[in-house]
N, C-alpha and C positions, 0 to 999 in steps of 0.2 A: 506495498501499497505506499507510494511514494517514498519511504523510504520508512515508513515508523516505525520502531517497533513495537511487535506480538505477542500477545500471549494470547492462545484462543483454547477456552477450556469448552468443554462437550461432556455433558455423561454419561459418550462416547469418547474415551482420551484415544484409541485407537483412529477415528472417524480423526477426530481433530487433530492428531499425526500424517494422518493422508495428508489431509487439509497443507499442513508446513509443509511436509515433500515438495510440492508440486508448486511453491514459493522459490522469491527468486534468490541466488545462494547468495549476494548481499545483503536480505533480509534479516534483520538478528530475528528469532519466533520462539513459541519456547507455548507448550501445550501444560494442559493442566485437566482431573477429571474434576468437574463439577457437576452437582445437580442446582438447578435450579431453585427448586419448591423446596431446598432443604437451607434455609438460613445463614444457619450458624458453615455449615464448608461456605459458600457465598462470604461470608465475610473473612469465614480468615482467607481465603485464598484473599479478598483485597488489598487486605494488612500484610498479606506476606510481600505482595506485587509492591503499592506502594512503598512499602521499607527498601527494599531489594534496587529496587530502579526511581528512587525516588520522585517520581511526580509518579499521574494519571493524567494523561493527558483529554486526550477519549475516549468514551464505551459505546462499543455496541450491543444492544441486544436485542438477538436473531433467533434464541430456543422457541420454539412455536412448533405447528401446527394443528388437523386432525387423523389422516392416513398415517402421517407418521407418528401416528400415539401409539399409533394400529386399531387408532379408528374408525367408524363406516358415518360416514350421514344420516342421520335419520329423520322424522319429523319430531317437536320438544314429546307429545304426547308419550312415543316407544323411546323417549330417551333415558335410559337410570341413571338413578344420582350419582352416581358414583360415575360415571362416563363427565361428567357436569363439570364434578368438583372436575377431575383429576386436567381434560381442556381447562380451566378459570386456573387451576394453578400451575399448569407445563405456563401458558402463555400471557397469562397476567400478572399474578400471581409471583412470577419467574418477573420480571419487570419493574412490580415493584421492590425484591427484595434486592437484585444489589445497583440497581439505582441510592434502597434505600445506605449503602454500604459503599458505593461507593460517591456520595454526596460530599460526606467529611473532609477528604479527601482532597474535591474538589473547588471545597470554598474557600478550603484553608490555603490554600495555594490561590485562590483568584482566580479560574481561569480550569477550560472545560470545552469537551460538547459531547452532548450525550443523544444518539442515532436510537430509533427503535420504529422496528419490522412490525406495521402491523399489515396495513391485509385492508382489499377492496370493501370483499364484506365486510369494514368496520362501520364505512362509509355512505350503506344504504343494505345494509343486513343480506344473509339471503337462505336461501331456502334449506332447510333439514339439516341447520348450522345453528344452531340459535346460540349455541353455547361460546362457538366459536365467535361466531358475529358480534354478541358485548361480548368477548376477551378482549376481543379486534379493538371493538370501540372506545372502552376504557382506558388503553394506552392512546387513543388519540384526542382521548379528551383530561389525562394523567401526563399526558409531554404538554395540553394547554395550560393548563393545571399550575405545573411547574418553571413552565415559567415565571410567571410571576412573584416564582421561592428562590427565586434562582440569580436573574438579569443583575441585583447588585451584588451579585459573586462575580462578574466575569462567565457566567457559564448559560451556554448555551447549549438547549434541549429539542429535538425533532423527530417527527415521526415520518418512517416511509409509506405507503400502500400501494404494494405490486398489485401489479397483471396476477392471473390464474398462469403461477412463473413454473417451466420447465424443475424440476427438484429431481430429487436419485429415488421417489418413492414411485414417480410418475415422469410418461412423458407424452410429447407432445406426433409424434410422430404421425399422427391420423392426421394432423388440422386443425384437432374437433377447441384444442387453446388460442384454436389465431388470434391475434389484436386485430384492429381495423390497421397496420401499418402492417399486415402481413405475417405476423407472424409469432409466438408462442412466445411474455415476460425473462429472458434469459439469469440465472446466477451472472453473470456477469449485469446486466444494464444497471441492477439493486444493486452493484460495486461503487458501480463510477461515480450515481446519489450518495449512494452511502461516505464516496472517498471525498464528494466535494462539500457536501454537508459538514462535513470533522478542520476542515481546511480551514486557513484562513482565507481565499475565497468568501468564505458563504461565512463573513465575520459578523455578520448584520442579520444572520437570518436567524429568526429562531420561532418552536412553537409554533412553524408550517408543519404540514402535511403534505406529502407533494409523490405524489399517484407517479409511476414510473408502469405503467399501465400497455400501451400503448394504443392508449387510444380506447381501450376496454370498461372502463367508471363509468367517464363523461358526469362527475358529479360536479 
């Protein structure tokens, strides 16, 4: 990411390492296992990172999903409470846990940028995904709220709403996820938006929800 030193965390550390292995050789990157729903684990890793690195300049919250959690879309009336809790815990509570741990570091250093991955379904809902839509909408409004608490410390916080993006658990070879621009949203599309939001080029951008959907959302 444009010369940044990275700490990649995932509940599946092997997956994080596979991403780290693809980074340019001049990128300083390390990995750690972290469960975003475990507040103690999150706090320990954040504190260790801040101590060893001396600062945390940016945070990207991208843990989440529905099918990636082994769940399938279904109407609310058919949705077991444990599925609702699992989606909310990972997609929304996970963001709260990590931001809560990182904010004291950024406030003390009086700078920082936070980007949280929401979803187009958080902007206008989605059939058979009440829990997922609610969680992603929560991220967007939480982001807007935190602007009012973070601005005086020089901390910017934004969100991104991807379209029906390619992911490791689904593919768009059949063209069903194509956007008006002619293809599905890619991980690279989202990554470029993240890189811009955490850079000095976006120094006056905070509280925004950036639509990276190729025109599928049109909110």
